[in-house]
C-alpha positions in Angstrom: -14.5 -65.2 -31.6 -14.0 -61.7 -29.9 -11.5 -61.4 -27.3 -12.1 -59.0 -24.5 -9.6 -57.4 -22.6 -9.4 -56.6 -19.1 -8.2 -52.8 -18.6 -5.5 -52.3 -16.6 -5.8 -49.5 -13.9 -3.6 -46.8 -14.0 -0.9 -46.6 -11.7 -1.5 -43.8 -9.2 0.8 -41.0 -9.3 3.5 -40.5 -6.8 3.3 -37.1 -5.0 6.0 -34.8 -5.8 8.9 -35.4 -3.4 9.5 -32.4 -0.9 12.8 -30.3 -1.6 15.7 -31.4 0.7 16.1 -28.2 2.0 14.7 -24.4 1.7 16.9 -21.5 1.1 16.0 -18.2 2.8 17.8 -15.0 1.9 17.2 -12.0 3.9 17.5 -8.6 1.4 18.9 -5.3 2.5 16.2 -2.3 2.1 18.5 -1.0 -0.8 17.1 -3.6 -3.0 13.6 -2.0 -3.3 15.4 0.9 -5.2 15.3 -1.3 -8.6 12.3 0.7 -9.9 14.8 3.5 -9.9 17.5 1.8 -11.4 15.2 0.0 -14.2 14.1 3.6 -15.3 17.5 5.0 -15.2 18.7 2.6 -17.1 15.9 3.3 -19.9 16.2 6.9 -19.7 20.0 6.7 -20.2 19.4 4.6 -23.7 16.5 7.1 -24.6 18.9 10.2 -24.0 21.9 8.0 -25.9 19.7 7.5 -28.8 18.0 11.1 -28.9 14.4 9.8 -28.0 11.9 11.8 -25.6 12.1 15.4 -24.1 14.6 16.1 -21.4 12.2 18.1 -19.1 9.7 15.3 -19.7 12.4 12.3 -18.8 13.3 14.3 -15.9 9.9 15.1 -14.3 9.2 11.2 -14.8 12.5 10.1 -13.0 12.1 12.7 -10.1 8.3 11.5 -9.6 9.7 7.5 -9.6 12.4 8.3 -7.5 10.3 10.1 -5.0 7.7 7.5 -4.8 10.3 4.9 -4.4 12.0 6.7 -1.3 8.3 6.4 0.3 9.2 2.8 0.7 11.9 4.0 2.8 10.1 6.5 4.7 7.0 4.8 6.2 6.1 1.1 7.1 3.1 0.9 5.2 0.6 -1.3 7.0 -2.9 -2.6 5.8 -4.4 0.4 7.7 -2.0 3.1 6.7 -2.3 2.2 2.9 -6.1 2.3 3.4 -5.6 5.7 4.7 -3.6 6.9 2.1 -5.8 5.7 -0.7 -8.6 7.5 0.6 -6.8 10.4 1.1 -5.5 10.6 -2.2 -9.0 10.1 -3.6 -10.3 13.0 -1.4 -7.9 14.9 -2.9 -8.9 14.0 -6.1 -12.5 14.9 -5.6 -11.7 18.1 -4.2 -9.7 18.9 -7.1 -12.4 17.8 -9.5 -15.2 19.8 -7.4 -13.5 23.0 -7.0 -12.2 23.0 -10.7 -8.7 23.5 -9.9 -7.6 21.1 -12.7 -6.5 23.9 -14.9 -4.6 25.6 -11.7 -3.1 22.3 -11.3 -2.2 21.9 -15.1 -0.6 25.4 -15.0 1.4 24.5 -12.2 2.8 21.4 -13.4 3.6 22.8 -16.8 6.1 25.3 -15.1 8.3 22.4 -13.5 10.9 21.3 -15.6 13.9 19.1 -14.5 15.9 18.3 -17.2 18.7 15.5 -16.7 21.6 14.9 -18.6 22.8 11.6 -20.3 25.5 11.4 -18.0 22.8 11.8 -14.9 20.9 8.7 -16.4 24.1 6.9 -17.0 25.7 7.4 -13.3 22.6 6.3 -11.4 22.2 3.4 -13.5 25.8 2.4 -13.1 25.8 3.6 -9.6 22.6 1.3 -8.6 23.4 -1.4 -10.6 26.9 -1.9 -8.7 25.4 -1.6 -5.3 22.7 -4.0 -6.4 25.4 -6.7 -7.7 27.3 -6.3 -4.5 24.1 -7.2 -2.4 23.4 -10.4 -4.8 27.1 -11.3 -4.3 26.9 -10.9 -0.6 23.5 -13.2 -0.4 25.5 -16.0 -1.7 27.0 -15.8 1.6 24.6 -14.8 4.2 21.3 -17.0 4.0 19.3 -19.0 6.0 18.9 -22.9 5.2 15.9 -25.1 6.5 16.1 -29.0 6.1 14.4 -31.9 7.7 16.5 -31.6 10.8 17.7 -28.1 11.6 17.9 -24.5 10.8 21.1 -23.3 9.5 22.6 -19.6 9.4 25.2 -19.2 6.8 27.2 -16.0 7.6 30.6 -14.8 6.7 32.9 -15.1 3.9 34.9 -17.9 5.7 31.5 -20.4 6.1 30.5 -19.9 9.6 27.5 -21.7 10.6 24.7 -21.7 13.4 22.2 -23.9 13.7 18.7 -24.6 15.5 17.0 -27.7 15.7 13.8 -28.2 13.5 12.2 -30.7 16.4 8.9 -29.0 18.0 9.5 -25.5 15.4 7.1 -22.9 15.2 7.1 -20.6 12.2 5.2 -17.3 12.1 4.9 -15.0 8.5 4.4 -11.4 8.8 3.4 -9.2 5.8 4.1 -5.8 7.5 4.8 -3.7 4.7 2.0 -3.5 1.7 4.7 -1.3 -0.2 7.7 -3.8 0.1 5.2 -6.8 -0.7 4.0 -5.2 -3.9 7.9 -4.6 -5.0 9.1 -7.8 -4.2 6.1 -10.0 -2.7 8.4 -9.8 0.6 7.4 -10.2 4.3 9.1 -11.4 7.5 9.6 -15.1 8.8 10.0 -16.1 12.4 11.4 -19.0 14.1 11.0 -20.1 17.4 13.1 -23.1 17.8 12.4 -25.1 21.1 16.2 -25.1 21.6 16.8 -21.1 21.8 15.3 -18.5 24.2 15.2 -16.1 21.2 13.1 -16.2 18.0 15.1 -16.2 14.6 13.7 -13.5 12.8 14.4 -13.1 9.1 13.4 -9.6 7.3 12.9 -8.9 3.8 12.0 -12.2 2.2 11.2 -11.9 -1.0 8.5 -14.2 -2.3 7.9 -14.9 1.3 4.5 -16.7 0.7 6.4 -19.3 -1.6 8.9 -19.8 0.5 6.5 -20.3 3.8 4.7 -23.0 1.3 8.0 -24.8 0.8 9.2 -25.0 4.5 5.7 -26.2 5.2 5.6 -29.0 2.5 9.2 -29.9 3.7 8.2 -30.2 7.7 4.8 -32.0 6.9 6.7 -34.8 4.9 9.1 -34.9 8.0 6.2 -35.2 10.2 4.2 -37.8 8.1 7.7 -40.1 7.9 7.9 -39.7 11.7 4.3 -40.6 12.4 4.2 -43.6 9.8 7.4 -45.2 11.8 6.7 -48.7 12.3 6.6 -49.1 16.2 8.7 -52.2 18.0 7.8 -55.9 16.9 
């Protein structure tokens, strides 16, 4: 006699619970100097170990610094970034078309910017200390979004300012392509119904992930409110 067993349907997986709150940390512009800090640290170690030509390392370090400072010099909007790409491409085409590669090569060969081990060490230690202070300060200055309100934690004595999330409007702006490339950063703008002024949070790292987390949090709150049973 063969017994048959009725398969038991698998229990549906429950959706992951939303976070209780989302932390938003605005960063100062100095954090975008982290490429210079990384290169300075690596070149300090190379100089200490006696690896690499001093002039070559110096030229590379100065090039990285100049490119890094461009982030502070302009706001690279999408249009401006496209113009720069086309401009650089046109320059390369002109150099190749007029066969100026030899001239450019000879000019670059004359550029020598040798730096010492002490220079790289000082830049690495100085920028590292500055970034550490910024990191510590970010533990005391940040925004927190929960189901009921937005809290602005500021000051070393724990000062807090609050706005209700009821009727909250949120917008995201990626206004600088270079900053987005470096830290995936952007701007979040909150418009609470209880405030006449918008709450603007600049230089939010991983802004797309933060925006999605806030949307998930507030959408779960809206669903719970809509599913609340009415009076019997």
